[in-house]
C-alpha positions as CSV (number, residue, x, y, z in Angstrom):
1,X,-19.0,4.6,-17.9
2,X,-20.1,5.1,-14.4
3,X,-21.3,8.6,-13.4
4,X,-20.7,9.9,-9.8
5,X,-23.7,11.7,-8.3
6,X,-23.4,14.9,-6.2
7,X,-24.5,12.9,-3.1
8,X,-21.3,10.8,-3.5
9,X,-19.2,14.0,-2.9
10,X,-21.2,15.2,0.0
11,X,-20.8,12.1,2.1
12,X,-17.7,10.0,2.3
13,X,-18.2,6.7,4.2
14,X,-16.8,6.3,7.7
15,X,-13.4,4.5,7.7
16,X,-11.6,2.7,10.4
17,X,-7.9,2.5,10.8
18,X,-5.8,0.8,13.4
19,X,-3.8,3.3,15.6
20,X,-0.5,1.5,15.0
21,X,-1.1,1.3,11.3
22,X,-2.1,4.9,11.1
23,X,1.3,5.8,12.6
24,X,3.1,3.5,10.1
25,X,1.1,4.9,7.1
26,X,1.7,8.5,8.2
27,X,5.4,7.8,8.3
28,X,5.3,6.1,4.9
29,X,3.4,9.0,3.5
30,X,5.8,11.6,4.9
31,X,8.9,9.7,3.5
32,X,7.5,8.5,0.2
33,X,9.5,9.8,-2.8
34,X,8.0,7.5,-5.5
35,X,4.5,9.1,-5.6
36,X,3.4,12.6,-6.4
37,X,2.6,15.0,-3.6
38,X,-1.1,15.0,-4.4
39,X,-1.3,11.2,-3.9
40,X,0.5,11.5,-0.5
41,X,-1.7,14.4,0.5
42,X,-4.8,12.3,-0.3
43,X,-3.5,9.5,1.9
44,X,-2.8,12.0,4.8
45,X,-6.3,13.5,4.4
46,X,-7.9,10.0,4.6
47,X,-5.8,9.1,7.6
48,X,-6.9,12.3,9.3
49,X,-10.6,11.7,8.8
50,X,-10.4,8.1,9.8
51,X,-11.8,6.7,13.2
52,X,-8.9,5.2,15.0
53,X,-9.2,2.0,16.9
54,X,-6.8,-0.5,18.4
55,X,-5.2,-2.6,15.6
56,X,-6.5,-5.8,17.2
57,X,-10.1,-4.4,17.4
58,X,-10.4,-3.8,13.6
59,X,-13.2,-5.9,12.1
60,X,-11.9,-8.7,9.8
61,X,-13.4,-7.1,6.7
62,X,-11.8,-3.7,6.9
63,X,-9.2,-2.9,4.3
64,X,-5.7,-2.4,5.8
65,X,-2.1,-3.0,4.9
66,X,-1.6,-6.5,3.5
67,X,-5.3,-7.0,2.8
68,X,-6.2,-8.7,-0.4
69,X,-9.0,-6.6,-1.9
70,X,-11.3,-7.0,-4.8
71,X,-12.6,-3.6,-5.9
72,X,-14.2,-1.9,-8.8
73,X,-12.9,1.3,-10.1
74,X,-14.9,4.1,-11.6
75,X,-14.7,2.4,-15.0
76,X,-16.4,-0.7,-13.7
77,X,-13.4,-2.9,-14.1
78,X,-12.9,-5.2,-11.0
79,X,-9.3,-5.8,-9.8
80,X,-7.8,-7.9,-7.0
81,X,-4.7,-6.5,-5.3
82,X,-2.8,-6.7,-2.1
83,X,-2.4,-3.3,-0.2
84,X,1.3,-2.7,0.5
85,X,3.5,0.0,1.6
86,X,5.7,-0.2,-1.6
87,X,4.8,-1.6,-5.0
88,X,7.7,-4.0,-5.0
89,X,9.3,-5.9,-7.9
90,X,8.0,-5.2,-11.4
91,X,6.8,-8.8,-11.9
92,X,4.3,-8.4,-9.1
93,X,3.4,-4.8,-9.8
94,X,-0.1,-5.7,-11.2
95,X,-1.0,-7.7,-8.0
96,X,0.2,-5.1,-5.5
97,X,-1.2,-1.6,-4.8
98,X,0.8,0.9,-2.8
99,X,-1.1,2.5,0.1
100,X,0.4,5.9,-1.0
101,X,-1.3,5.6,-4.4
102,X,-4.7,7.2,-5.0
103,X,-6.7,3.9,-5.2
104,X,-4.6,2.4,-2.3
105,X,-5.3,5.4,0.0
106,X,-9.0,5.4,-1.1
107,X,-9.4,1.8,-0.2
108,X,-7.8,1.9,3.3
109,X,-10.4,1.7,6.1
110,X,-13.3,0.7,3.8
111,X,-15.5,-2.4,4.0
112,X,-17.3,-4.4,1.4
113,X,-20.1,-2.5,-0.2
114,X,-18.6,1.0,0.6
115,X,-17.8,3.4,-2.1
116,X,-15.5,6.4,-1.9
117,X,-15.5,9.1,-4.6
118,X,-13.1,12.0,-5.0
119,X,-11.7,14.5,-7.5
120,X,-8.1,13.5,-8.5
121,X,-5.2,15.9,-9.1
122,X,-6.1,16.1,-12.8
123,X,-9.6,17.4,-11.9
124,X,-11.2,14.1,-13.0
125,X,-13.7,12.3,-10.9
126,X,-12.6,8.9,-9.5
127,X,-14.3,6.2,-7.4
128,X,-13.6,2.8,-5.8
129,X,-16.1,0.3,-4.4
130,X,-14.9,-2.5,-2.2
131,X,-16.3,-5.9,-3.3
132,X,-14.5,-8.4,-1.1
133,X,-11.7,-8.2,1.5
134,X,-9.4,-11.0,3.0
135,X,-7.1,-10.4,5.9
136,X,-4.8,-12.8,7.8
137,X,-7.2,-13.0,10.5
138,X,-10.2,-13.9,8.2
139,X,-10.4,-17.3,6.7
140,X,-11.8,-16.4,3.2
141,X,-12.9,-13.5,1.0
142,X,-16.1,-12.0,2.5
């Protein structure tokens, strides 16, 4: 089991979000009826604290919509998912992660090696660490 240090709570990593994607994600968050309000609020908080850049200026290794991300959760288990607006058909659910979910929102804007920690709606500590990111503009996992 991974413990989360007090320092993790005091400093969240800087995140980068494309301006166009920020508008799309804000609209998705405000119209999402499939997730709980706490999850949507977390996404809106993350979008609000993000540094906005032109979509074309986002570095290739930044997690964004449609990124394929390998990340570790607090329990140390690594998972590879595609960040999407909606989770999609049941058969693909394990490979897709909605941006409006807690882990999806936490991953947005991060780069490999960055860790984000937070307290979830159930008062439990949670954390994600980005291991690798692949985007349409990048040729391979970095």
